[in-house]
C-alpha atoms as an extended CHARMM CRD file, in Angstrom:
* protein
*
       179  EXT
         1         1  MET       CA            -31.7740000000      -14.3030000000      -22.0010000000  PROA      1               0.0000000000
         2         2  LYS       CA            -35.2980000000      -13.5280000000      -20.9870000000  PROA      2               0.0000000000
         3         3  LYS       CA            -35.5170000000      -16.8650000000      -19.2140000000  PROA      3               0.0000000000
         4         4  ILE       CA            -32.3640000000      -16.1830000000      -17.1850000000  PROA      4               0.0000000000
         5         5  ILE       CA            -33.6900000000      -12.7300000000      -16.2210000000  PROA      5               0.0000000000
         6         6  LEU       CA            -36.9900000000      -14.2400000000      -15.2360000000  PROA      6               0.0000000000
         7         7  ALA       CA            -35.4290000000      -16.9820000000      -13.1890000000  PROA      7               0.0000000000
         8         8  ALA       CA            -33.1610000000      -14.5480000000      -11.4030000000  PROA      8               0.0000000000
         9         9  ALA       CA            -36.1250000000      -12.2960000000      -10.5870000000  PROA      9               0.0000000000
        10        10  MET       CA            -38.1030000000      -15.2550000000       -9.2180000000  PROA      10              0.0000000000
        11        11  ALA       CA            -35.1790000000      -16.3810000000       -7.0990000000  PROA      11              0.0000000000
        12        12  VAL       CA            -34.7280000000      -12.8330000000       -5.6530000000  PROA      12              0.0000000000
        13        13  SER       CA            -38.4080000000      -12.5000000000       -4.8520000000  PROA      13              0.0000000000
        14        14  GLY       CA            -38.3400000000      -15.9430000000       -3.2840000000  PROA      14              0.0000000000
        15        15  LEU       CA            -35.4850000000      -14.8830000000       -1.1420000000  PROA      15              0.0000000000
        16        16  SER       CA            -36.8850000000      -11.4830000000       -0.2170000000  PROA      16              0.0000000000
        17        17  LEU       CA            -35.8520000000      -10.3300000000        3.1680000000  PROA      17              0.0000000000
        18        18  SER       CA            -38.2670000000       -8.1850000000        5.1770000000  PROA      18              0.0000000000
        19        19  ALA       CA            -36.3200000000       -5.7210000000        7.3420000000  PROA      19              0.0000000000
        20        20  THR       CA            -37.6970000000       -5.4890000000       10.8140000000  PROA      20              0.0000000000
        21        21  ALA       CA            -35.5620000000       -2.4590000000       11.8130000000  PROA      21              0.0000000000
        22        22  SER       CA            -32.8140000000       -0.3160000000       10.4280000000  PROA      22              0.0000000000
        23        23  GLU       CA            -30.1780000000        1.9140000000       12.0150000000  PROA      23              0.0000000000
        24        24  VAL       CA            -28.1280000000        4.6610000000       10.3770000000  PROA      24              0.0000000000
        25        25  THR       CA            -25.0500000000        5.8220000000       12.2200000000  PROA      25              0.0000000000
        26        26  PHE       CA            -22.7430000000        8.8570000000       11.4000000000  PROA      26              0.0000000000
        27        27  GLY       CA            -19.3210000000        9.4770000000       13.0160000000  PROA      27              0.0000000000
        28        28  LEU       CA            -17.0050000000       12.4210000000       12.8030000000  PROA      28              0.0000000000
        29        29  SER       CA            -13.4610000000       13.3110000000       13.9180000000  PROA      29              0.0000000000
        30        30  GLU       CA            -10.9300000000       15.8570000000       12.9370000000  PROA      30              0.0000000000
        31        31  HSD       CA             -9.8560000000       14.0890000000        9.7800000000  PROA      31              0.0000000000
        32        32  VAL       CA            -12.4150000000       11.1690000000        9.3620000000  PROA      32              0.0000000000
        33        33  VAL       CA            -16.1190000000       10.9120000000        8.5210000000  PROA      33              0.0000000000
        34        34  SER       CA            -17.9770000000        7.6800000000        8.6120000000  PROA      34              0.0000000000
        35        35  ALA       CA            -21.4860000000        6.3680000000        7.6680000000  PROA      35              0.0000000000
        36        36  ASN       CA            -22.9020000000        2.9440000000        8.5970000000  PROA      36              0.0000000000
        37        37  LEU       CA            -26.3290000000        1.3280000000        7.8270000000  PROA      37              0.0000000000
        38        38  LYS       CA            -27.4680000000       -1.8050000000        9.8840000000  PROA      38              0.0000000000
        39        39  SER       CA            -30.5920000000       -3.6640000000        9.0130000000  PROA      39              0.0000000000
        40        40  ASN       CA            -32.1080000000       -6.5310000000       11.0240000000  PROA      40              0.0000000000
        41        41  ILE       CA            -33.2130000000       -9.1930000000        8.6590000000  PROA      41              0.0000000000
        42        42  ASN       CA            -34.8230000000      -11.3200000000       11.3880000000  PROA      42              0.0000000000
        43        43  PRO       CA            -34.5810000000      -11.1700000000       15.1820000000  PROA      43              0.0000000000
        44        44  HSD       CA            -31.2740000000      -13.1380000000       15.2770000000  PROA      44              0.0000000000
        45        45  THR       CA            -29.4470000000      -11.7960000000       12.1040000000  PROA      45              0.0000000000
        46        46  ASN       CA            -28.3520000000       -8.4150000000       10.8730000000  PROA      46              0.0000000000
        47        47  LEU       CA            -26.6230000000       -7.0090000000        7.7820000000  PROA      47              0.0000000000
        48        48  GLU       CA            -24.3820000000       -4.0050000000        8.1630000000  PROA      48              0.0000000000
        49        49  GLY       CA            -22.5330000000       -1.8730000000        5.5920000000  PROA      49              0.0000000000
        50        50  GLY       CA            -20.3060000000        1.2130000000        6.1370000000  PROA      50              0.0000000000
        51        51  TYR       CA            -18.0230000000        3.6690000000        4.4670000000  PROA      51              0.0000000000
        52        52  ILE       CA            -15.1590000000        5.6540000000        6.0980000000  PROA      52              0.0000000000
        53        53  TYR       CA            -13.3390000000        8.6050000000        4.4920000000  PROA      53              0.0000000000
        54        54  SER       CA            -10.0440000000        9.9470000000        5.9460000000  PROA      54              0.0000000000
        55        55  ASP       CA             -8.6160000000       13.1210000000        4.3540000000  PROA      55              0.0000000000
        56        56  LYS       CA             -5.1850000000       11.9110000000        5.3120000000  PROA      56              0.0000000000
        57        57  LYS       CA             -5.4170000000        8.2440000000        4.6160000000  PROA      57              0.0000000000
        58        58  GLY       CA             -8.0580000000        7.3660000000        1.9100000000  PROA      58              0.0000000000
        59        59  HSD       CA            -11.2510000000        5.3060000000        1.6540000000  PROA      59              0.0000000000
        60        60  LEU       CA            -12.5370000000        2.1960000000        3.3770000000  PROA      60              0.0000000000
        61        61  ALA       CA            -15.7150000000        0.1160000000        2.7110000000  PROA      61              0.0000000000
        62        62  GLU       CA            -16.9590000000       -2.7170000000        4.9420000000  PROA      62              0.0000000000
        63        63  PHE       CA            -19.8360000000       -5.1880000000        4.9000000000  PROA      63              0.0000000000
        64        64  ALA       CA            -20.7770000000       -7.5860000000        7.7540000000  PROA      64              0.0000000000
        65        65  MET       CA            -23.3510000000      -10.1100000000        8.7240000000  PROA      65              0.0000000000
        66        66  HSD       CA            -23.8880000000      -10.9320000000       12.3510000000  PROA      66              0.0000000000
        67        67  MET       CA            -25.7460000000      -13.4590000000       14.4400000000  PROA      67              0.0000000000
        68        68  THR       CA            -27.3410000000      -11.6360000000       17.3480000000  PROA      68              0.0000000000
        69        69  HSD       CA            -28.2870000000      -12.5080000000       20.8430000000  PROA      69              0.0000000000
        70        70  GLN       CA            -29.8670000000      -10.3590000000       23.5600000000  PROA      70              0.0000000000
        71        71  THR       CA            -30.1340000000      -11.3380000000       27.1810000000  PROA      71              0.0000000000
        72        72  GLY       CA            -31.2880000000       -8.6340000000       29.5640000000  PROA      72              0.0000000000
        73        73  ALA       CA            -28.8820000000       -5.7580000000       29.3570000000  PROA      73              0.0000000000
        74        74  HSD       CA            -26.3900000000       -7.6410000000       27.2210000000  PROA      74              0.0000000000
        75        75  THR       CA            -26.3860000000       -7.7120000000       23.4000000000  PROA      75              0.0000000000
        76        76  ILE       CA            -23.8430000000       -9.7430000000       21.4160000000  PROA      76              0.0000000000
        77        77  GLU       CA            -23.2940000000       -9.6310000000       17.6000000000  PROA      77              0.0000000000
        78        78  ILE       CA            -20.9210000000      -12.1160000000       16.0380000000  PROA      78              0.0000000000
        79        79  GLY       CA            -19.9540000000      -12.7730000000       12.4940000000  PROA      79              0.0000000000
        80        80  PRO       CA            -17.6030000000      -12.1880000000        9.5310000000  PROA      80              0.0000000000
        81        81  LYS       CA            -16.8480000000       -8.6980000000        7.9660000000  PROA      81              0.0000000000
        82        82  TRP       CA            -15.4280000000       -7.8970000000        4.6250000000  PROA      82              0.0000000000
        83        83  THR       CA            -13.2560000000       -4.7320000000        4.6760000000  PROA      83              0.0000000000
        84        84  SER       CA            -11.5220000000       -3.1550000000        1.6330000000  PROA      84              0.0000000000
        85        85  VAL       CA             -9.2100000000       -0.2140000000        1.9630000000  PROA      85              0.0000000000
        86        86  TRP       CA             -7.7830000000        2.2480000000       -0.6240000000  PROA      86              0.0000000000
        87        87  PHE       CA             -4.9410000000        4.1460000000        0.9290000000  PROA      87              0.0000000000
        88        88  ASP       CA             -3.6410000000        7.2470000000       -0.6410000000  PROA      88              0.0000000000
        89        89  ASP       CA              0.0970000000        6.4190000000       -0.0540000000  PROA      89              0.0000000000
        90        90  SER       CA              0.0600000000        2.6680000000        0.6880000000  PROA      90              0.0000000000
        91        91  PRO       CA             -1.0640000000       -0.4410000000       -1.2450000000  PROA      91              0.0000000000
        92        92  ASP       CA             -4.7290000000       -1.2580000000       -1.4190000000  PROA      92              0.0000000000
        93        93  GLY       CA             -6.0980000000       -4.4400000000        0.1120000000  PROA      93              0.0000000000
        94        94  SER       CA             -8.9820000000       -6.4010000000        1.4820000000  PROA      94              0.0000000000
        95        95  VAL       CA             -9.5700000000       -8.7520000000        4.3990000000  PROA      95              0.0000000000
        96        96  ILE       CA            -12.2980000000      -10.9160000000        5.8250000000  PROA      96              0.0000000000
        97        97  SER       CA            -12.3250000000      -10.5030000000        9.5710000000  PROA      97              0.0000000000
        98        98  VAL       CA            -14.1430000000      -12.2850000000       12.2860000000  PROA      98              0.0000000000
        99        99  GLY       CA            -15.4880000000      -10.5120000000       15.3640000000  PROA      99              0.0000000000
       100       100  GLY       CA            -18.4520000000       -8.3960000000       16.4440000000  PROA      100             0.0000000000
       101       101  HSD       CA            -20.1350000000       -6.0040000000       18.6910000000  PROA      101             0.0000000000
       102       102  TYR       CA            -20.9610000000       -6.1180000000       22.3530000000  PROA      102             0.0000000000
       103       103  THR       CA            -23.4790000000       -3.7480000000       24.0800000000  PROA      103             0.0000000000
       104       104  LEU       CA            -24.2190000000       -3.2810000000       27.8190000000  PROA      104             0.0000000000
       105       105  ALA       CA            -27.2810000000       -1.1950000000       28.6290000000  PROA      105             0.0000000000
       106       106  LEU       CA            -26.5630000000        0.5190000000       31.8560000000  PROA      106             0.0000000000
       107       107  GLY       CA            -29.9320000000        1.9820000000       32.3490000000  PROA      107             0.0000000000
       108       108  ASN       CA            -30.8670000000        5.6530000000       32.4560000000  PROA      108             0.0000000000
       109       109  LYS       CA            -30.5060000000        5.7380000000       28.5790000000  PROA      109             0.0000000000
       110       110  ILE       CA            -26.8300000000        5.1400000000       28.7540000000  PROA      110             0.0000000000
       111       111  SER       CA            -25.0660000000        2.0870000000       27.0970000000  PROA      111             0.0000000000
       112       112  LEU       CA            -21.4750000000        0.9430000000       26.6260000000  PROA      112             0.0000000000
       113       113  HSD       CA            -20.4470000000       -0.6060000000       23.2980000000  PROA      113             0.0000000000
       114       114  GLY       CA            -17.3790000000       -2.5580000000       22.2690000000  PROA      114             0.0000000000
       115       115  ASP       CA            -16.1560000000       -3.7200000000       18.9390000000  PROA      115             0.0000000000
       116       116  ALA       CA            -13.4310000000       -6.1910000000       17.9970000000  PROA      116             0.0000000000
       117       117  TYR       CA            -12.3830000000       -7.7640000000       14.6520000000  PROA      117             0.0000000000
       118       118  TYR       CA             -9.3650000000       -9.7900000000       13.6360000000  PROA      118             0.0000000000
       119       119  ALA       CA             -8.1820000000      -11.0750000000       10.2540000000  PROA      119             0.0000000000
       120       120  PRO       CA             -5.1720000000      -13.3910000000       10.0700000000  PROA      120             0.0000000000
       121       121  SER       CA             -2.9180000000      -13.4400000000        6.9400000000  PROA      121             0.0000000000
       122       122  VAL       CA             -4.8770000000      -16.4020000000        5.3930000000  PROA      122             0.0000000000
       123       123  LEU       CA             -7.9400000000      -14.1630000000        5.1560000000  PROA      123             0.0000000000
       124       124  SER       CA             -6.0630000000      -11.0330000000        3.8700000000  PROA      124             0.0000000000
       125       125  PHE       CA             -5.6680000000      -10.2750000000        0.1820000000  PROA      125             0.0000000000
       126       126  SER       CA             -3.3730000000       -8.1830000000       -2.0740000000  PROA      126             0.0000000000
       127       127  ASP       CA             -0.4660000000       -6.7390000000       -0.1160000000  PROA      127             0.0000000000
       128       128  VAL       CA             -2.3290000000       -6.8490000000        3.2180000000  PROA      128             0.0000000000
       129       129  ASP       CA             -1.0720000000       -9.5580000000        5.7450000000  PROA      129             0.0000000000
       130       130  GLY       CA             -3.5270000000       -9.0330000000        8.6270000000  PROA      130             0.0000000000
       131       131  TYR       CA             -5.9910000000       -6.6200000000       10.2000000000  PROA      131             0.0000000000
       132       132  THR       CA             -7.1810000000       -5.7170000000       13.7370000000  PROA      132             0.0000000000
       133       133  GLU       CA             -9.9590000000       -3.3710000000       14.7700000000  PROA      133             0.0000000000
       134       134  LEU       CA            -10.7670000000       -2.2870000000       18.3200000000  PROA      134             0.0000000000
       135       135  GLY       CA            -13.4790000000        0.1680000000       19.3250000000  PROA      135             0.0000000000
       136       136  ALA       CA            -15.4290000000        1.4220000000       22.3550000000  PROA      136             0.0000000000
       137       137  LYS       CA            -18.0250000000        4.0780000000       22.8470000000  PROA      137             0.0000000000
       138       138  VAL       CA            -20.5530000000        5.4070000000       25.3170000000  PROA      138             0.0000000000
       139       139  GLN       CA            -23.9730000000        6.2070000000       24.0640000000  PROA      139             0.0000000000
       140       140  TYR       CA            -26.8350000000        8.2740000000       25.3220000000  PROA      140             0.0000000000
       141       141  GLU       CA            -30.3160000000        7.7060000000       23.9100000000  PROA      141             0.0000000000
       142       142  PHE       CA            -32.6330000000       10.6920000000       23.7100000000  PROA      142             0.0000000000
       143       143  ASN       CA            -35.5610000000        8.3770000000       22.7630000000  PROA      143             0.0000000000
       144       144  PRO       CA            -35.7650000000        4.8590000000       21.2720000000  PROA      144             0.0000000000
       145       145  ASN       CA            -34.9660000000        6.3180000000       17.7230000000  PROA      145             0.0000000000
       146       146  MET       CA            -32.2360000000        8.7570000000       18.4120000000  PROA      146             0.0000000000
       147       147  ALA       CA            -28.9080000000        8.5610000000       20.2590000000  PROA      147             0.0000000000
       148       148  ILE       CA            -25.4690000000       10.3370000000       20.4110000000  PROA      148             0.0000000000
       149       149  PHE       CA            -22.1040000000        8.9140000000       21.3250000000  PROA      149             0.0000000000
       150       150  ILE       CA            -18.4380000000        9.5240000000       21.9280000000  PROA      150             0.0000000000
       151       151  GLY       CA            -16.0150000000        6.7740000000       21.1370000000  PROA      151             0.0000000000
       152       152  TYR       CA            -12.5580000000        5.5500000000       20.2590000000  PROA      152             0.0000000000
       153       153  ARG       CA            -11.6120000000        3.4440000000       17.2150000000  PROA      153             0.0000000000
       154       154  ASN       CA             -8.2970000000        1.7840000000       16.0750000000  PROA      154             0.0000000000
       155       155  MET       CA             -8.2200000000        0.1400000000       12.6430000000  PROA      155             0.0000000000
       156       156  LYS       CA             -4.8200000000       -1.2750000000       11.7170000000  PROA      156             0.0000000000
       157       157  PHE       CA             -3.6440000000       -3.1090000000        8.6290000000  PROA      157             0.0000000000
       158       158  GLN       CA             -0.4450000000       -5.3110000000        8.5960000000  PROA      158             0.0000000000
       159       159  TYR       CA              1.4620000000       -5.4870000000        5.3080000000  PROA      159             0.0000000000
       160       160  ASP       CA              3.6470000000       -8.3130000000        3.7330000000  PROA      160             0.0000000000
       161       161  GLY       CA              7.2430000000       -7.4560000000        4.7550000000  PROA      161             0.0000000000
       162       162  GLY       CA              6.3580000000       -3.8380000000        5.6630000000  PROA      162             0.0000000000
       163       163  SER       CA              5.1400000000       -1.8590000000        8.5980000000  PROA      163             0.0000000000
       164       164  ASP       CA              1.7010000000       -1.7100000000       10.0010000000  PROA      164             0.0000000000
       165       165  ARG       CA             -0.5720000000        1.0670000000        8.8480000000  PROA      165             0.0000000000
       166       166  SER       CA             -3.4080000000        2.5600000000       10.9460000000  PROA      166             0.0000000000
       167       167  PHE       CA             -6.4500000000        3.7180000000        8.9510000000  PROA      167             0.0000000000
       168       168  GLU       CA             -7.9490000000        5.3630000000       11.9700000000  PROA      168             0.0000000000
       169       169  ASP       CA             -6.7170000000        5.7660000000       15.5200000000  PROA      169             0.0000000000
       170       170  GLY       CA             -8.5130000000        8.1780000000       17.7240000000  PROA      170             0.0000000000
       171       171  PHE       CA            -11.6280000000        9.6560000000       19.2580000000  PROA      171             0.0000000000
       172       172  TYR       CA            -14.8250000000       10.4740000000       17.4300000000  PROA      172             0.0000000000
       173       173  ILE       CA            -18.3760000000       11.7200000000       18.0670000000  PROA      173             0.0000000000
       174       174  GLY       CA            -21.5630000000       10.7170000000       16.3010000000  PROA      174             0.0000000000
       175       175  GLY       CA            -25.1640000000       10.0130000000       16.2370000000  PROA      175             0.0000000000
       176       176  THR       CA            -27.5140000000        7.1190000000       15.5170000000  PROA      176             0.0000000000
       177       177  SER       CA            -31.0100000000        7.0950000000       14.1500000000  PROA      177             0.0000000000
       178       178  ARG       CA            -33.3340000000        4.0770000000       14.1440000000  PROA      178             0.0000000000
       179       179  PHE       CA            -36.4540000000        3.5330000000       12.0230000000  PROA      179             0.0000000000
């Protein structure tokens, strides 16, 4: 048993990832609060984890890994995202979606952000038969480490033989801190 623990510790230390930057984001609307942590593991890859609570719908957790590319004012992040939802009054489920983020820096500390993810039925589990997520926001940076934003987000789950169920569909405000 000690050999297994020692081997696991050596493997983890050999695969250690040095984070070059991290970003914490909080969002708030009338019925929803969200928190997100993004960490760059190298200049072209990031990991992202988030939690969303809705007092009318339930809980949602998500984890993503993106390949990133930045050219001038454009930043593109593409990759898979695992999302699991626990609805208060609908069946729970999970999906593996594909998509990402797009950012356009307009200058004068203002940027536009767009998000899109899609999961077909083959990547949906439990009673979930598909998933779509679309979002957009306008962000203002006070300095390189702090920003505020206003945005819109629509997260919709499709069910086997049932109707679609939105987890969130509306406007929200929030802030981002980088360190």
